[in-house]
N, C-alpha and C positions, 0 to 999 in steps of 0.2 A: 582776282583775292580769292583766295581758300579759308573763309575764316569760321567763328564757332567756338563754341566751349572744349577743353579739353576731353579727348577721348569720345567723340561722338563719332568717329568716322573718318574725318576729312581725307587724311592719308590716306585712306581706303576706296574712297571714291574718286581720289585723283586717281588711283591704281584702275580701278574702273573705265575712267576715260581712257587713259594712255594705254592700256593692255588689252584692247578689245574684250572688255569683261573679267579675268581671268585677277583674282586679287588672294597676296600671298600674306603671312604672318610678317607685322612690319613694327617694330619699337614706337616707342613715343618719340615724336619730333620735342626734342628736345635742346636745352642750350645747358643742359647739366654741365658738361664733358666741353671742352672748346672745341675738341675733333667733331664734335658732333654737329648737327645741322639746328637751326633757330627757325630758318624759314627754306623750302627748296623751291629752287626757279627751276624753270623748265619751258624750256621753246617748244609752243606745242604748234604742230603742222596744221593748221587748221583743213586744207583740203581730204588727206589720206592719214589723218587723225594720229601721226607718229610725234616723237621727241625726238629734237633735235639741240646741236649747240650753234647757241646764238652768233659767235666767232664765226662758226660756217658760212652759218645762215647770210651774215654780213657778207662775206666775202664772195659768195654765188651771188648777191644780188649784186655785187660792184663787175665782176665777171659777166656777169648776163647783161649787165647795161652797156659795158664793153665791147663785148660782143656786138650786140648792135648797132652800137657806131662803128667797129670797125666793117659789120656786111653794108651798109648804107656807102659808108664810104668807100667799098669796092664797088659797089654797085654803080655810084658817080664817076667814078675811073674810069669803068666800063663802058660807061655811057659817053664822056667823054674820048674815049681812045680807041678805034675800033678796032686798031691791030694789037690789043690783048685785053687777053679779058682777065689773067692774071698778075694779082699783088706779088712783084721779084721780093723775094727775101731781102736781097739789099736795100729794099724799099727806107730810107725815116722812119724814127716813129711819129706816129701820126701824136699830135698834141690836140691835150682835152681843156680848152677855156669854162671853166665852171661859171657861171655868171648865172643871172636873175631867172633866169628862162632854163635851166639847167634843172631836168628832173630825171627817172629813172630811163624812158623812152625817149625825151627830147634832151638832145648834147648840143651844144655849138660847138662844130669842128672848123679848126684853121687847118689850111693845107697845107703837109710840108715841105711843099719846094716850095711855097712862097714866104715862108715865117721862119724863120731861125730858133731855136728853142731858148727862150728868155725867161726871168721871174715873174713872166705874166702867167707861164704854160706849164702843163703837169705833162708828161709824155702819156701815154697809154700803154707803152708797155711796162713802165716805171710800177704803174698803179695793177697792170694785171699780174704782173711777175710779180709783187709783193703781196696782194691779195691770194696767191695761187699757194706762193710758200707760207703765208700764214694760218694755213688750215692742215688740219693733220688728216684732213679727209679726203681720199678720191675722189667723194662726190664736188667739190670745190670747183672741178672741170663743169660740170652738170649746169645745162641752163635753167635756171631757177624763178619759174616765173608765180610760185605755191605762194599761200595766203600764211602769217604765224600771228601766232598770240605768244602771251607770258603768262604760266600759269605760277602763282606763288602759293605754296604749301608753309603756313604757316605755323608755330605751335601756339595752342590756344589757351595756357594755363595764364591766368593774370597775373602772374610775375613778369611774364613778357609782353604783357598788354602794350605797356607804354611803348615799348622799345620798335615798335611800327609806325607811332606817328608819322616822322618823320617820309616815311615813305609814301604812305597816302595820298590821293589824287581826287578828284571829281571825277575825273575821266577814266578811272578805270569801275571794272564792273566786278561787285562783289558777290560772291557766292557764300552767304550764311548758312552753314550748316546743322541741323537738327536731328537729336537722338528721340526720332517718335517712337518710341518706348517708355522716357520716360514723362514723368508732369514735370510740367515747367514751375512747381512752388518746390520740384525736389531738390535737393541738395547735390551739386554737380560732383561726378566720382572720378578722383585721379587715378595716373596709371597704378596705383600699390594698390587698388581697390577702395578706398577710404574716401569717404565723404568730407570735401573741403566746406567752408565758412559760408562759400556762393553758390546759389540756387541759380539753376539754368534762366530764368528769368532775366535774375540781373546779370546774365553773364551775356546773354544777347543785349538788355539794357547799355551796358558799357559798349559793345562792339556799336551798336546803331549809331550811339550818342556820338562815339569818336568820329564815325563814317561820316554822316551825316550833319550831325549839330555841328561841326566844326568845318564842316566847308561853305564857301563865299558861292560856290555856282550856283547862276538862276537858269541855267540850258535848260531848254526845254524842248521835246518835239513830239510831234504824231507819227506813230508808224506803227504796221499789222507784225506783230511779234504774236510768233507760233502760229499767226492766219488770222489774230482779232487785233481791229484797231486799238491802241493805246494808246495814252497821255503819258508820255516819259519824264521824269525830271530827273536829270542828273544829279548825282550819283545816285546808280541804280544796285539794290541788294533783290538778291535775288535766291527766296527760300528752297532750300533742296532739303528734303529728309531722310536719315538715314533708318537700320536697322527694320526693313522692313520683314524679315524672317521671324519676326517676335513679335509682330501684328495678327496676322492671317491671312484673307483672299485678298482681293485689289480694294471691295468697298470696303473693307474694313481698315486700309493704310489711308482710301481716301477723306474715311471720315475721321480719322487723328489726324492727317495731315488739315482738315479744315478748321478743326479744334483748334488746333496749334496757332492757324492763322491769323483767327480771329482773337485769339486772346494777343496778338502779338499788335495788330492794329486796335482793338482797345486800350491797350496802354501808350500805345506811340500814334497818338492821332494825328499827328501835326509831320509825321512820315511817311503819312499812308501813301504818298504822290511817287516816294522814292522805292516801294517795297511789291516786288513782283512773286507769285507766289507759283511759281512752276508747277506745282501737285506730282512731284516727281518724288520715291522715296525708292533708293537704294536699298538691295542686298549686301552686306557690308563683313559677313562671314566668311570669312578667311580657309575655312575648314570646307567650306560649300563652296565647291567648283563644279559642280556636274555643268553637264549640258544644256538643261532647261534652265538653271541660273544663271550662267554665263548668257545664253540670249536674251535672257531679260531683261540683265544687265548692260549687253548692248542695245536692247530699244533703248532704256531709260539714257541711255549715252547719248543715242542718234537723239533724240527729243530736247537733251538739254543741251547739244553738239549746235542745234535750229536755234535754239531762245539766243543762245549765246552769238552765233552769226548775226539773227535780225538785229539784234541791241547794235553789235559792232558794225552793220553794216548803217545804222540811222543815227550815230554816234554825230553832235554837233561839230566834233573836230575833224574827224573823217571824212564830213564832206568840205572843207574845205578846203584840202588837201585829196584831191583823189587821186596823184598819185604823191606819194614821200618825194623830195628832192634827192636825187642822189648824191649831194654834196653831204648831205645830214647821216646820211650811210657812211661814206668815207670818215667822216669825222668821228662817228661813234666808233669804228672800229681803230681808228687813233688812237683814241681815248682809252681805249682796252688791248694797245699791240704796246711790244718790249718798244723803247725809244730808242736801245743801240742800234737793235736790227732793222729797224724804221731809218735810221741818220745813216747806216751802213748802205743800203739801198740805195737812197736818197743822191748820195753824195756820185754814185754813177752816173748823175746828172747835171748841169748847170745849173737848178733849181735849188734853194738854200731852205733843203726839206732838213733843221736843224731845229727845231722849237721842241724841249725835254717836256713830258707830260709830269704831272706829278699826282699823289694820291690824292691832294687837296690843292683846288686850282680857286683863283676866281672867275668871275666870267669873262673880265678884260683881260685875261693871259688867256681864254680859250678865243678869245676874239682875236688876239695875236696872230692865237696859234691857225685858227680859220687865214688870217692872210698869209701865214708864212707859207701855207699850201694852197694860197687860190683858192681858200674854198667862202671867201667874206662878201657877201652878200649887204651888208647893214646888221647896225645894230639888235634890230628885232626883228631880224633873221635868227641871230643867233642865240636869242632869248628865245623863242619859239621854238627852235630844235632840239633845247636844253630842257625847255617843258616837256618835250616830247619822249626824250630818252629817260626823263627822271617818269613821264608815267608808264615807259616801258620795263621801267626797276632797273635800268642798264646803271644808271647814275642817281646820287643826291642833289638835288638843286634847289636850296635852301631860301626859303621865302621869308623868314622871320628872324629880326636882330636879335641878337647882334651879327649874324652870320649868314643875312640875306646877300645873296650874290656871290656866294662860294659853292663851290662844285665838291664833289669828292666819286673819284674817276672808278672807284673800286668798292663795291657796295658787297661784297663778301667780305673784304675786311673790317668795313666799318661793323656790320655784325659779329665778325670776331671782335669786336672793340666790346659791341654792347654787350654779349653775354659773358664777356669777361668780368666788367665792371658787375653786371645787375646776379651776377650766379656765385654765390657761394661756396668753392670748392673748399675742401680742406689745406688749412696753408702747409706747406712742404718745408718751411722754416721750423728750425728748431731753437731760436730766438724766442724768448717769453712774450716781449713786447709784442710783434710782429701774432704772436700768437692770439693775445689780448685783444688785439684792433679787430680781428675776424670775430672774437668770441660778442665785441660790444654791438658791433654791423649788428650780428643774430639777435641779440637782447632789444638793438634802441632802434634800429635801424639809420645808423649815426654811421658815415665812414671818412675815414681820415685821408687829405693829400698822401700821408703815406703809402698809404691801403690801396689809393689809388695809382701811384705813382709806380709801388708793383706791378701793376696789373699791364702799365703803358709797359717798364723794361722787360719783360714775359714776349709781348707783342712788338717789340724792337720801335716803336712807337716813336719819330722822330721829335725831338725839345720844340721844333719848328711847329707840329702838326697837334701836340698836345694844349693849349688854352684854347683853340679852335676844337677839339673834340668837349673840352666842357664847354664850353660856349654854348655848343649844339645841343649837347642832354640838357645845359639849362632849360634852355627857348624853348622844348617840348617836355619841358617836366621830369625826365628821368629822372633827375638828381637836382635838388637844389640846394644854394651854398646857406648854410644857418649860422654862422660865426665867421670872423674875420677878424683875428686877434693883432696887436701889437707886440704882444710882449715875445715874439717868436716863435711860438704854436702854431700848428699848421692850419691852414684851413678843413674847414667840416662839410660834408654833406648830406644832405636828410633823404636816402633811398627806401622810402617806408615798404618797397617790395621786398625789399631783407629781408622781413621780421619772420621771426617764427612764428606757426599761429599761434594766436592766444585769441580766445574769445571769452575767456573769465573775465567777472565782470570787476569794479574796482571796491576795494572793502569801504564800505561806508560805515562801521562802527566808529560809533565814541563821533561822530558827525553828523552836525543839522545839515541838510540838502535843500537848495530853494527847487521849487519846478522849472522844468526843461520848457525853455521859449526855443521857436526855430525863428530861421530864417531861411526864406527859397521863394519858388515860382510857380504859380497855379503852375498844375499839370497840362491843361493845354497850352500854355507857353514852352514849358522845362518839363520835359516828361521824366526826366531822370536827371542827375547830375553826377559827371563821371567821379573815379576814384582820383584820376591825376588831378581835376581839380581842387577837390578834396584836401589830398595832399598840399598842393600848394598853399591853400588853404591854410593845413596847421605849419606850415614852415612859415609864412605869415606873419601867424598869430606868435608864433616863435619870437620872431622878429619883433614883433611891438609890446609883448610883453617882457621885456627884457628881465635878464637875472633869471628869467622862470625855469624851474626843472620839469621836464617833460617826462610822461611815462605814455605808450601808447599800446591799444591795445585793436583787437580787430574794427576797422573801421573808424576809432576811438581815439581822441587823449586826451590828460589830462596836465594840467599844466598849474604847477604849485608857485605861486606869487609869495613867497616866504616874508618880503617885507610888511606885506600887506595883509599876512596870516588867514589865507584862505584859497582855497582851488578853484580854479576855471576847467570844465567839463567839456570837449565841444565832440561833436559825433554826428553821421554822416545816419538820416534814414532816408531811401529812395532819392526824391528831389527836395530833402530837407535838410539842414542843417543844423541840429539843436543845440544848445547854449546852457550850462545848469553854474552853479559855483553852492559851494558846501567848506564848512568851518567849524573847526571843533568846538563840542561840548566840554566844559569844563563845569560841571554841578554841582563842586565841593570849590569852586572860588566861584563867587558871585563878582567880586569886583572884576577879576582877570577875563568874566565872560562878557561883561559889559565894555570894556578895554578893545576884547576884539571884535565885538560886534560894530561901536563905532569905528573902528579901523577898518570893517569891512564893507559899511554902509558910506562911507568918506570916499572908497576906493572907487566903490564899483560910481557912487556917481560922479569922481572926476574922470577915469578913467572909460565909462561907458562900453563896456567889454563887447555887450550884445548891438550897440552902435557899428563900433569896429568891424564886428565878423560882416553883418548887414553889408555895409559901403566895399567891403574885402572881396565878399563874397561876387557883389555887384558887376565891380570892378574885372576882377577876372573870370566870369561870364561876359563879357560884354569882349576881352580881348580875345577870350579863345574859343567863345562859339556866338559868331558873326551871326549867326542867323537868328538870335534871339537877343539883338543888342537891344530894344528898344522896349524891352519887358519890364517890367518892374519888379524888384527884390523886395518882398515885402516882410512881416510877421505871423506868424501863425502860432495857434495852440491846438494839441493834440484835444480834440474830446475822450471823455473820461470813459463814457459809453462804450464808442465804437473807436477809436483812435483815427478816427477821420481828421484830416487838420484844415482845420477856419483859420480864415484871415483875421489880421486883427487892424482896427486903425490903427493911424498912429499914436505911439502909445506916448509920446512925447508930451503931449500939449496935455497931462493932469488927468483927462475926462477916463470914467468908467466903462468898459462894453458889458452888456451881456450878450451870450451866443446864443442864436439858435442853431442847433445842426442839425442838418438833414434827419438823421436818429429821431428826432423829435425831443433830446434832450437838451435842457436849457443849463448853463453853466456862465460864470463870471468871470471877468480877466478885466483887472483894476491895472493903473498906468506902471510902466517899466520903471520908473524913478523911484516906486517903492517896489524895490523887486526882492522878494524873500519867498523860501516856499510856505504855502498853507497849512497851519496848524492852529491847535486851540492856542492862544497868549499863555504861556507857562509864568505863573506869578511867581511861582518859588521854582526854580532851575534844578535844585537838589531831586525835590518829589516829581519832577515832570522827567528827570534822563530817559527813564527805562521807554516811556513813549516815543521821545523824541528817536531815541537809537532804534523804538523797532518799523516808524514810521521811514527813517532813512535809510534801512535796509530795505524797509517793500519799495523804497521809489527807484534806488539801485538795481533792485530784480526785476523795475517795471510791472510790477504788480501795482502799483499805486500812482495816482498820476492828479496831482497840484496842481491850484488855480495862483493868480498873483496876487500874494498881498502887500501889506503896510510892515514896515518892521517898528514902526509904534505902537 
C-alpha cells in the first residue's frame, strides 16, 4: 500500500515503478467525483516489472496448474500403454478432486476410465474452458510461473484516510512516501496549492498510528534485506522519499533523508522496529523524462524492487505456504465472476455448480460455495483463504463486530460507496429540503439517514445491503450514529471529515474560562492519538452530555449544556485530549452570577466530565489500538513556560500538587473537584469584568495558561 500525505508524489512513484522510470502529468487521486478513483489497484508482475489484470492472472495460474496435471496424466498413460503415446480427442474429460493436498503443482487425479463424473469431482475441461473464456486476454493460454504483487495507490487527503481502515492488514507492506523538499513541521499543501491545517508530521503520525498502532500482529522475523541482516516486525513501513530534483546532488539527498528518518524515529520510539529507511529519493518531476533522469529512476526502482522482494520472501505468511493452494485461486476467481455464465458452463456437467455470488456474503455462505464446487477443506482453510484474499485487497473480510465474518466480494463497489458517502458533491436536487441537508452536513459534519439513502439510491444499493454498510462504516468509525429518535425523525450520523475547514477559535468574549486539563498517555506508550479515535470520542461525549448542542472546529468541539448554564470544550493536541469549561459572566447582575456559578459547580461535581473523558478515551484506545491496551490513561497539565505536558497524580483525592517541569519551571495544580480557571478572586464582579474578559480572550487564543484553583 502506497501511503502518505497528499501531493507528495505517491502516484508519480507508482508510475516510475511500473513505467520503467517514465512519468507523465497526473491529476490528484481523488474521490471528488464518483467516477474518479479513491484507490488505484494495480497487479504488478514481480518478474518483469509489468502491470497485469488480476482476473487474467488468476485464469492463467489455474490454466497453468491444469496443463501441468494434464501433462502428468499423459505421461502416466503413456507409461502404462506402450501402444499409444497420444491421448485421443475422444478421451473423456479428466476429473480433478481438490482435497487438502491440492496445490498449484500437486493435484490428486482420478482416472477417467475408472470413475464416472459425480458430485465429488470437477472436470478439468470445465475449469480450463471456463477460465480460458473468462479472460479477455490471449495471454490466458500462456503458461504462467511469474510472481505477482498488488500495489494500492491511495489518496492522501485526510478526509479519505478513515476509509482505508477496512482494507489495512498486518500482512501488507506499506510504502510511506515523504516529500523531502518540505520541512516536517510545514503544513501539508493541497492540490490547489493551499496550506491545510495538518502538518506533514501530523500526517505521518496519522498513517503510522493507523497502520502500526491498530495492528495486533506480533510476527517477527530475521532476514537479510538488501544484503544487511535485519530484525523485522510486522507490519513493516518502508520510508521512501520524493522530489530529489529540489534537493541537489546525491549527498544532499542522503542528508535530507537522514533528517526525516531521525525525526520520525524520535517521535515514534515504540514503532522503530516496524520502520525501514530505504534511503531512496525519487525525482518526481513529470516534465523531466530525460534519459539521465529515467535511468536514475530505474536504478531507484531496482533498489526498491529488491527491498520489497526480500521482505516478501521472508514474510511469515509466505513461509507457511510455499505454494498457494490451487483451490484458493479458483475460489478467488469464482468470487469475481458472473454467476450466470458460471452456472451456464457448469450446467454442461453433472456437477451442481449453481451457488449464487453476492456483493456481500457471510463466511458460512462461502463455505457452502466451496463445498458446492468441491473446494472445501475445512472451516479453518476457508478462513485462511479469506484472510489471504483480504491481504491481497481482492475482498474485504470483516473482523470487527457487528459485521465480523461478513465478506465484501467487490472491493471497487465498496470504494464507490465510501467515496459517495464522505464526499459532498453539489446536490443535483431542486428541492430546498435536500439542499439544506447538504449545507448542514458541510457546516456540522452531521448527515441524516435521508442523505445516506439518497446516495444508496444512486448506487443502486439493495435494501438488504444497507444495514451492513452502515454497520461496517460504524465499526471502523467512518460514520458514527449520534441520535436515534422515537418521534419519526431519521437517524443522524456524525461524519467529521465532511466539515468545511474551520480553524477559527471560539469567541470567549463575556465568558469566564477554566484552565485546560488534559487526558492521555505518556509519549512512550502512545505517541499519537489518531483523528478517528478523537472523532469517536466527540460522538461519545455528545451521547453522554445529552441534549447538548455541539459546534465543531478543527480538532475541537464545543458542547453547550443549556440546562447547566455552561459550555464544555474538548480539543485534541497530539497525544492528549484537553477539556475546559466556560460560563457566561453577568457583572451587572451579581445574584444571577451566583446562581450561574452554583449551577456550574453542582453540574461539574455530579457529572465529572473530565472523568468521563478519561475513561472513554481509555476504553476506545483499548478497543482500537490493542498494542497499548495495558497503558494507563492519566491526567496532564501543560507547563506555562515550555508547553510540556506533565502528568498529574490522581486528582480525585483532593491533594495539591507542585509540578517541577524539566524546563526548571515550578507551578501548582490543586484537585480537580475544584476545577475552575485561575484568576485573582473578584470581590466585585462589575469592577473586575474587564479583567476577566481579557484573561478569557487570552486563554482562548492560547496566550495564557492557567492552573486549577478553588471556586470558593
